C-alpha positions in Angstrom: -162.8 -40.8 -26.1 -160.3 -41.2 -23.7 -160.4 -45.2 -21.9 -158.9 -43.3 -18.7 -155.9 -44.8 -17.4 -153.4 -41.9 -17.5 -151.5 -39.7 -15.5 -153.7 -36.6 -15.5 -156.6 -36.4 -13.2 -158.5 -33.2 -15.4 -158.6 -36.2 -19.2 -162.2 -37.1 -18.3 -164.6 -39.8 -20.5 -167.5 -38.8 -22.9 -170.5 -41.0 -21.9 -173.3 -40.7 -24.7 -176.7 -41.4 -23.7 -179.3 -43.3 -26.3 -182.6 -41.6 -24.5 -181.4 -37.7 -24.5 -179.2 -39.0 -27.6 -176.1 -36.1 -26.0 -173.2 -36.6 -24.8 -172.3 -35.9 -21.3 -168.2 -36.2 -19.2 -168.0 -37.5 -16.3 -167.2 -35.4 -13.5 -164.2 -34.6 -11.8 -164.5 -36.6 -8.7 -165.7 -39.5 -11.1 -162.0 -39.6 -13.1 -160.8 -39.2 -9.8 -162.0 -42.4 -8.5 -162.1 -44.2 -11.6 -158.3 -43.8 -12.1 -157.8 -44.6 -8.1 -159.6 -48.0 -9.2 -157.2 -48.7 -11.8 -153.8 -47.9 -10.1 -154.8 -49.5 -7.1 -155.5 -52.9 -9.5 -152.2 -52.0 -11.0 -150.4 -52.1 -7.8 -152.3 -55.0 -6.8 -150.4 -56.8 -9.9 -147.2 -55.5 -9.5 -147.1 -56.6 -5.7 -147.8 -60.1 -6.1 -145.4 -60.0 -9.0 -142.5 -59.1 -6.2 -144.1 -61.0 -4.1 -144.2 -64.5 -6.3 -140.4 -63.3 -7.0 -139.7 -63.1 -3.2 -140.8 -66.8 -2.5 -139.1 -67.8 -5.7 -135.9 -66.3 -4.4 -136.4 -67.4 -0.5 -137.6 -71.4 -1.8 -134.3 -71.1 -4.2 -132.5 -69.5 -0.4 -133.7 -72.2 1.5 -132.8 -75.0 -0.2 -129.3 -73.3 -0.4 -128.9 -73.7 2.6 -130.7 -77.5 3.9 -127.6 -78.7 1.2 -125.1 -76.4 3.2 -126.5 -77.9 6.4 -126.8 -81.7 4.8 -123.1 -80.7 3.9 -122.0 -79.6 7.4 -123.0 -82.4 9.0 -122.4 -84.9 7.0 -118.7 -83.9 7.5 -118.5 -83.3 10.8 -120.1 -87.1 11.3 -117.4 -88.3 9.5 -114.5 -86.0 11.3 -115.9 -87.2 14.3 -115.3 -90.3 13.7 -112.4 -90.2 12.2 -111.4 -89.0 15.7 -112.6 -91.6 17.5 -111.1 -94.2 15.2 -108.0 -92.1 15.6 -108.3 -91.6 19.3 -109.0 -95.3 19.8 -106.0 -96.6 17.8 -104.1 -94.1 20.3 -105.3 -95.9 22.9 -104.8 -99.5 22.3 -100.7 -97.7 20.9 -100.5 -97.0 24.5 -101.2 -100.2 26.0 -99.1 -101.4 24.2 -96.3 -99.7 25.4 -97.5 -99.9 28.7 -97.6 -103.6 28.6 -94.0 -103.7 26.8 -92.6 -101.4 29.2 -93.0 -104.2 32.2 -90.3 -106.4 30.3 -87.1 -105.5 30.4 -86.0 -107.9 27.7 -88.2 -105.7 25.4 -85.7 -104.8 22.0 -86.4 -101.4 21.1 -85.4 -101.4 17.8 -88.6 -102.0 15.6 -89.8 -98.8 17.8 -91.1 -98.3 21.1 -94.5 -100.4 19.8 -92.5 -103.4 17.5 -93.9 -104.8 14.8 -97.7 -105.6 14.6 -99.2 -102.8 15.3 -100.9 -101.5 12.0 -104.2 -100.4 11.8 -105.6 -103.5 10.4 -103.7 -105.6 12.5 -104.9 -104.2 15.7 -108.4 -103.2 13.9 -110.4 -106.0 16.8 -108.7 -104.3 19.7 -109.6 -100.8 18.1 -113.0 -101.2 18.0 -113.1 -102.7 21.6 -111.5 -99.6 22.5 -114.0 -98.3 20.5 -116.6 -100.3 22.7 -115.4 -98.7 25.7 -115.2 -94.6 25.2 -118.8 -95.1 23.8 -120.7 -92.7 26.2 -123.5 -95.8 27.0 -120.4 -97.6 27.9 -118.8 -94.4 29.9 -121.8 -92.9 32.0 -122.0 -97.1 33.2 -118.9 -97.1 34.5 -119.5 -94.1 35.7 -122.5 -94.8 37.7 -121.1 -98.2 38.3 -118.3 -95.6 40.5 -120.6 -93.4 42.2 -122.3 -96.3 43.3 -119.2 -98.6 44.6 -118.6 -95.4 46.2 -122.4 -94.9 48.1 -122.6 -95.3 51.4 -124.3 -99.0 52.1 -127.6 -98.2 53.7 -128.2 -99.9 57.0 -131.0 -103.0 56.6 -132.5 -104.1 59.6 -134.5 -106.7 60.4 -138.1 -106.0 59.8 -139.2 -109.2 61.8 -139.0 -107.3 65.1 -141.9 -104.6 66.0 -141.2 -100.9 65.8 -140.1 -100.5 70.3 -136.5 -102.8 69.1 -135.6 -101.3 66.2 -135.9 -98.2 68.1 -133.3 -99.1 70.5 -131.7 -100.8 68.3 -130.9 -97.4 66.6 -130.7 -95.4 69.9 -128.1 -98.2 71.0 -126.4 -97.3 67.9 -126.1 -93.4 68.6 -125.1 -93.8 71.5 -122.3 -95.7 70.3 -121.4 -93.3 68.2 -121.3 -90.6 70.1 -119.1 -92.5 72.6 -116.6 -93.3 70.3 -116.1 -89.6 69.5 -116.2 -88.4 73.0 -113.5 -90.7 73.7 -111.6 -89.5 70.6 -112.0 -86.0 72.0 -110.7 -86.5 75.1 -107.6 -88.1 74.2 -104.2 -86.3 76.1 -102.6 -84.6 73.9 -98.3 -84.4 73.6 -96.5 -80.5 73.0 -94.2 -81.1 71.2 -90.5 -80.3 72.4 -88.6 -78.3 71.0 -85.1 -79.5 70.1 -82.7 -77.1 68.2 -79.8 -78.0 65.9 -76.0 -77.4 67.5 -74.5 -73.5 66.5 -70.9 -73.0 65.4 -69.5 -69.8 66.4 -66.5 -68.9 65.1 -64.3 -65.4 66.6 -61.6 -64.1 64.3 -58.6 -62.3 66.0 -55.7 -61.5 63.5 -54.5 -64.4 62.1 -56.0 -66.8 64.4 -59.2 -68.6 64.1 -61.0 -70.3 66.5 -64.3 -73.1 66.5 -66.7 -73.3 69.5 -69.1 -75.6 69.1 -72.2 -75.2 71.5 -74.7 -78.1 71.9 -78.1 -77.1 72.7 -79.0 -79.1 75.5 -83.1 -78.2 76.7 -82.2 -80.4 80.0 -79.2 -78.6 81.0 -78.6 -75.3 79.9 -81.2 -72.4 78.1 -80.5 -71.9 74.4 -77.5 -69.4 73.2 -78.0 -66.9 70.0 -74.7 -65.2 69.0 -75.5 -62.3 67.1 -72.5 -60.3 67.5 -68.8 -60.3 68.5 -68.1 -58.8 72.1 -64.7 -56.6 73.1 -64.8 -57.9 76.7 
């Protein structure tokens, strides 16, 4: 008896009928249906196996990526902190140079910074500089600067009624317009053109003579000599 599951559809199962006491084989469609069901189950098993392998591989890659990201974040944080510390230390040294540059009797035999400027000795100053370089302090300092540059709003006396306040505003506006008109109506002086003295040198054979002409706008017009005349 064939148990089925082969690749050949022609293979059929043989069944025994107890009532009739005879043997009979399954039809071609029944054999094809049986083999299709079997192969479908086997395909499902293979698919589940591949899905399990893929899940394991995916978890492995995700864990490795997580470890890689954690390592990069830790190294980036460490490098950023070292860079901030280096910048703060450099700023402290620059401040020392500026302060000692004001001293005319400063002896630079020990360098431009002098003794006592190691990182350990300047730790307190570096910590203060790190605090000044923090984003919170920088934003606060920028906000205070913008607030100081802001045009101050005029505060009116709230004890006065509305007509008095409107009259005061109108009066200030008219005073500002009058000042602008006075500035516009101020006569402008025309600039006077004053040319420098012109020196002309005439050459004839071996003799040389110099003639210096001084320009005076009130007496003579300005004269420019462009070429020598034969007259």
